[in-house]
C-alpha positions in Angstrom: 175.4 200.5 -3.7 173.7 196.6 -2.1 176.0 194.7 -4.4 179.3 196.0 -3.9 178.3 195.8 0.0 177.8 191.7 -0.7 181.0 191.2 -2.6 183.1 193.7 -0.3 181.2 191.3 2.6 182.1 188.2 0.7 185.7 189.0 -0.5 186.5 189.6 3.8 184.5 186.3 4.4 187.2 184.9 1.5 189.9 186.8 3.8 188.7 185.0 6.6 188.3 181.2 5.7 192.2 181.7 4.4 193.7 182.7 7.9 191.7 180.3 9.6 192.7 177.6 6.7 197.0 178.7 7.4 195.9 178.3 11.0 195.0 181.5 12.6 191.9 182.5 14.2 190.6 179.3 14.5 189.0 179.8 17.9 186.5 182.2 16.2 184.7 179.1 14.5 185.5 176.4 16.9 187.6 172.9 16.9 185.8 170.6 15.0 182.7 172.8 14.5 180.2 172.9 11.2 181.6 176.5 10.7 185.1 175.1 10.4 184.2 171.9 8.4 182.6 174.5 5.8 185.3 176.5 5.9 188.1 173.6 5.3 186.0 172.8 2.7 186.4 175.5 0.5 190.3 175.2 1.4 191.8 174.0 -2.3 188.1 173.5 -3.5 188.4 174.9 -7.0 191.5 173.5 -8.1 189.9 170.2 -6.9 187.2 170.7 -9.2 188.6 171.9 -12.5 190.8 168.8 -12.1 188.1 166.5 -11.9 186.2 168.0 -14.7 188.5 167.8 -16.8 188.1 166.3 -20.1 184.8 165.0 -19.3 182.5 166.2 -22.9 179.2 164.4 -21.6 176.3 167.4 -21.0 176.1 168.8 -17.2 173.4 169.9 -15.4 174.6 171.6 -12.4 172.4 171.7 -9.4 172.6 173.3 -6.4 171.2 172.8 -2.8 172.0 174.6 0.3 172.1 171.2 2.8 170.9 168.4 3.6 167.4 169.5 3.9 166.7 170.6 0.1 168.7 167.7 -1.0 164.9 165.7 -0.5 164.1 168.0 -3.3 166.8 167.6 -5.4 167.2 163.8 -5.8 164.3 162.3 -7.3 164.4 165.8 -10.1 168.0 164.9 -9.8 167.4 160.9 -11.0 164.9 161.9 -13.8 167.6 164.1 -15.3 170.6 161.6 -15.2 167.8 159.2 -16.6 167.8 162.3 -19.7 171.3 161.5 -20.1 173.0 164.0 -18.4 175.6 164.6 -16.4 174.8 165.6 -12.7 177.6 168.1 -10.8 175.7 168.3 -7.6 176.8 170.7 -5.0 176.2 171.7 -1.0 177.1 174.6 0.5 176.5 173.4 4.0 178.3 170.5 5.8 175.4 168.7 6.6 174.1 168.0 3.1 178.0 167.4 1.6 179.4 165.3 4.0 176.2 162.8 4.1 175.7 162.7 0.0 179.2 162.2 -1.2 179.7 159.2 0.0 176.6 158.2 -1.9 176.2 157.2 -5.6 173.4 159.9 -6.0 175.1 162.4 -9.0 178.2 162.2 -10.7 180.1 164.6 -9.1 180.2 165.8 -5.2 181.5 169.5 -4.5 181.4 172.4 -1.8 180.6 175.2 -3.7 182.7 177.7 -4.1 182.0 181.4 -2.2 180.1 183.6 -4.8 182.5 186.1 -5.6 182.4 186.9 -9.1 186.4 185.3 -9.9 184.8 182.0 -7.7 181.6 182.2 -9.7 183.6 182.8 -13.5 185.7 180.0 -13.3 183.3 177.4 -11.6 181.3 177.3 -14.3 184.1 177.5 -17.1 185.1 174.4 -15.3 181.9 172.7 -14.9 180.5 173.4 -18.8 177.0 173.5 -17.7 174.0 173.6 -20.0 171.5 173.7 -17.1 171.1 174.9 -13.6 169.0 173.8 -11.3 168.8 175.4 -7.3 166.6 174.5 -5.2 164.0 176.6 -3.5 165.4 179.9 -1.8 169.5 179.5 -2.9 170.4 183.3 -4.1 173.6 183.6 -5.6 173.9 187.0 -6.9 177.2 186.6 -8.9 176.7 182.6 -10.2 173.2 183.8 -11.5 174.9 187.1 -13.5 177.5 184.7 -15.0 175.3 181.5 -15.7 173.2 184.8 -17.4 176.3 186.6 -19.1 177.0 182.9 -20.3 173.5 182.6 -21.4 173.2 179.0 -19.8 169.7 178.6 -18.6 168.8 178.8 -14.5 166.1 177.2 -13.6 164.2 177.4 -9.9 162.1 174.2 -8.3 160.1 174.1 -5.4 161.1 178.1 -4.7 159.5 179.4 -1.2 158.2 183.3 -1.1 155.9 184.1 1.9 155.0 187.5 2.7 158.3 188.0 4.9 160.5 186.9 2.1 163.5 188.5 1.5 162.8 189.2 -2.4 160.4 191.3 -1.2 162.9 193.7 0.3 163.7 196.9 -1.5 167.1 195.9 -0.8 166.7 193.3 -3.5 166.4 194.8 -6.9 168.9 193.2 -8.3 168.4 189.8 -7.0 165.0 190.4 -8.8 166.2 191.4 -11.6 167.9 188.5 -12.4 165.8 186.0 -11.2 163.1 187.4 -13.6 166.0 186.3 -16.6 165.8 182.7 -15.3 164.7 180.4 -17.6 161.9 179.0 -15.4 160.9 179.3 -11.4 158.6 176.3 -10.1 157.1 176.7 -6.5 154.1 174.0 -4.8 151.7 176.7 -3.2 149.5 179.6 -4.5 151.1 181.6 -2.6 153.8 181.8 -3.5 152.7 182.2 -7.0 150.6 184.9 -6.5 153.5 187.2 -4.3 156.1 186.3 -7.3 153.5 187.8 -9.8 153.3 191.1 -7.8 156.5 191.6 -7.8 155.9 191.1 -12.2 157.3 187.9 -12.5 155.8 185.1 -15.1 157.8 182.6 -15.7 156.3 180.8 -12.9 154.4 177.2 -12.7 152.6 175.9 -9.6 153.9 172.3 -9.5 153.9 169.3 -7.3 156.6 169.8 -4.5 159.4 166.5 -5.4 159.4 166.0 -1.4 157.0 163.5 -1.7 158.0 161.8 -4.5 161.5 161.5 -2.6 160.3 160.8 0.2 157.4 157.7 -1.1 160.7 156.9 -2.8 162.6 156.1 -0.1 159.2 154.7 1.7 158.8 152.0 -0.8 162.8 150.8 -0.8 163.7 148.0 1.0 165.5 148.3 4.5 166.6 147.2 7.7 168.2 148.5 10.4 168.7 145.2 12.8 169.5 148.1 15.8 166.0 150.0 15.6 164.7 146.3 15.0 165.8 145.1 18.2 165.3 148.5 20.3 161.6 148.7 19.0 160.8 145.0 19.0 156.5 145.2 19.6 156.5 148.3 20.9 155.0 151.1 20.5 157.1 154.4 19.4 157.1 157.5 18.8 160.1 159.3 16.4 161.2 162.8 17.0 162.5 163.6 15.0 165.0 167.0 13.2 164.9 168.0 16.8 166.3 171.2 16.7 166.5 173.4 19.9 165.4 173.3 23.7 161.8 173.5 23.2 161.6 170.9 21.0 164.0 168.7 23.1 161.7 169.6 26.7 158.9 168.9 25.4 159.5 165.9 23.6 161.2 164.5 26.8 158.8 165.5 29.4 156.6 163.6 28.0 158.2 161.1 27.3 159.5 161.0 31.0 155.3 160.3 31.6 154.8 156.8 29.4 156.7 154.8 30.4 155.5 152.5 27.8 156.1 153.9 25.1 159.4 154.0 23.8 160.6 157.4 21.9 164.0 157.3 18.8 164.7 160.9 19.1 167.0 162.3 15.4 168.6 165.7 16.6 168.9 167.8 13.9 172.3 168.5 14.6 175.3 166.3 15.9 177.6 167.2 18.8 178.6 165.7 22.2 177.0 169.2 23.6 173.7 167.6 21.9 173.9 163.9 22.8 174.6 164.9 26.7 171.6 167.2 27.0 169.3 164.5 25.2 170.6 161.8 27.9 170.5 164.4 30.3 166.9 164.9 29.6 165.6 161.4 29.5 166.5 160.1 33.5 169.2 158.1 32.3 166.8 155.7 30.1 168.8 156.8 26.5 171.5 155.4 24.5 172.9 156.6 21.3 172.7 153.8 18.2 176.7 153.9 17.6 177.4 152.2 21.2 174.3 149.1 20.1 174.2 146.2 18.2 172.0 143.8 16.9 172.7 142.3 20.6 171.8 144.8 22.9 169.7 144.3 25.9 167.3 147.5 25.2 164.9 145.8 28.8 166.1 149.3 30.8 165.8 151.9 27.8 163.2 153.9 26.3 165.1 156.2 24.4 167.3 155.0 21.1 169.2 158.8 20.4 170.5 158.5 16.9 174.0 160.5 17.5 174.3 160.3 13.1 172.4 162.2 9.6 171.5 161.2 6.3 169.1 158.2 7.5 165.8 159.8 9.6 163.7 159.6 6.4 164.3 155.8 6.4 163.4 155.8 9.8 159.7 156.8 10.3 159.4 153.3 8.9 159.6 151.9 13.1 157.4 154.6 13.8 153.7 154.4 15.0 153.8 158.1 15.7 155.4 161.3 15.2 156.9 164.7 16.3 158.9 166.9 13.6 161.4 169.5 15.6 161.7 173.1 14.8 158.7 174.1 14.3 159.6 176.8 17.5 162.6 178.5 15.0 161.5 179.7 11.6 162.4 176.4 9.6 160.1 173.5 10.3 161.7 170.6 9.0 160.4 168.0 6.8 156.5 166.9 7.8 156.3 165.2 4.3 159.0 161.8 5.3 157.0 160.8 8.3 153.0 160.9 5.9 154.9 159.0 3.0 154.4 155.7 6.5 151.2 157.0 7.2 152.5 158.7 10.3 149.8 160.7 12.1 152.2 163.4 13.1 152.8 166.8 15.5 154.7 170.0 15.5 155.9 173.6 16.6 153.5 176.8 15.7 155.9 178.0 13.0 153.9 176.5 10.4 153.8 179.6 8.0 156.5 178.8 5.3 154.8 175.9 3.8 151.1 175.2 2.8 151.5 171.1 3.4 151.3 171.3 7.3 148.2 173.6 7.5 147.2 170.9 5.0 147.8 168.0 7.4 146.2 169.5 9.5 143.0 170.4 7.8 142.7 166.4 6.9 143.1 166.1 10.7 146.6 163.8 11.0 148.2 166.5 11.5 148.3 169.0 14.6 150.1 171.8 16.6 151.5 171.2 19.8 152.7 174.0 22.0 153.8 172.0 25.2 154.5 168.7 26.8 150.6 168.9 27.9 149.0 169.9 24.2 151.6 166.7 23.1 150.1 164.9 25.3 146.9 165.6 24.8 147.1 165.0 21.0 148.9 161.5 21.2 146.0 160.4 23.7 143.8 161.7 20.4 145.2 159.7 18.2 145.6 156.6 20.3 142.6 155.4 19.6 140.2 153.1 17.4 141.3 156.8 15.4 144.4 155.8 14.0 143.6 153.6 11.7 141.3 156.1 10.1 144.0 158.5 10.2 146.8 156.5 9.1 145.3 156.2 5.6 144.3 159.8 5.3 148.5 160.5 5.2 149.0 157.9 2.4 146.6 159.0 0.7 147.3 162.4 1.3 150.8 161.5 0.3 150.0 159.5 -2.7 147.7 162.5 -4.6 150.4 165.2 -4.5 153.4 162.5 -5.8 154.3 163.1 -9.5 155.1 166.4 -9.8 158.6 164.8 -10.4 158.4 164.8 -14.1 157.0 168.2 -14.5 159.8 169.8 -13.3 162.5 167.2 -15.7 160.4 168.2 -18.9 160.3 171.7 -17.9 164.3 171.7 -17.1 164.8 169.6 -20.4 162.4 171.1 -22.5 
């Protein structure tokens, strides 16, 4: 019954997308919204995939991510798979991943994922002809998994996250649990996820290091230069506020910054829109400018905050910081705390850290901290802006390097 409702909901969603494609009901999703971009990305998608893939007989590994955040896990795995001779077809569900990565030479092909209907799953897999299918973290698509199983195509999950409140543990996820047990292998990053999967009867699970560490370390070690940011930072101490997600993040960071005139700040919002940019500027007492409005000759003498008004470079920009605040910790989804650590930055974040074990590990090692408001953020800043800084920086770097290396193990599992 639950599966029938799922498929009915998808058919209704597909009908809604068709109405929007034909110019109807666009007021429901908003002009230039992320939802509209997703809907437009589905138009003619399967025909495009079929035409693109026709005639290419190289072995294919299909890798699927939800969005740009999950791509950080997939990126080093994709590179390793390509080194082993696989043609990699990379799919995204969210525009935040597809629109950034589709412009870069990362995989052999990058597509949106067609909606998870039975007919779409059959048609997509028939066009792509994958020898392996890899899903990143928690991308549960029932009809795709069922079709892969029906065609005896091995499926793998990488860095699956299974907290105590996971959807997988709900009574109505029985069909999904059955399909996941038929996957060839699942890797997780922590013992807690392993325990929860074993409790549900899974035996095809291995704890492996998080490829996010490999991705962050590779990015940190690669040459990169941004003349605008270099001119903005010069010799100043800089706080990087990355993936600012909601009003609590923004209010806290800007209230702190407004009391610290000697400190410069780079704010990278998680979503880019004119409203988001205007809100940041309004909170910064007129001392904020957008990156795209600047060049290497811009006078930043009266500017305290630089807004990164584009997506895709945050992991590279942490190299310009001395401290980091990572957003999302007042929502259920704290963003990547690993990226700043790859540069040795002491960091802080909001209180909702329980989906992954890495934030608590950073707290235990002393270079990470929870902050609940701007006063706690100020106290943290004062505590690390001392002669402790060099020691904390080294602990962060050592932690990142110690946790690298999981990609090769995962690739070996997939290609064995």
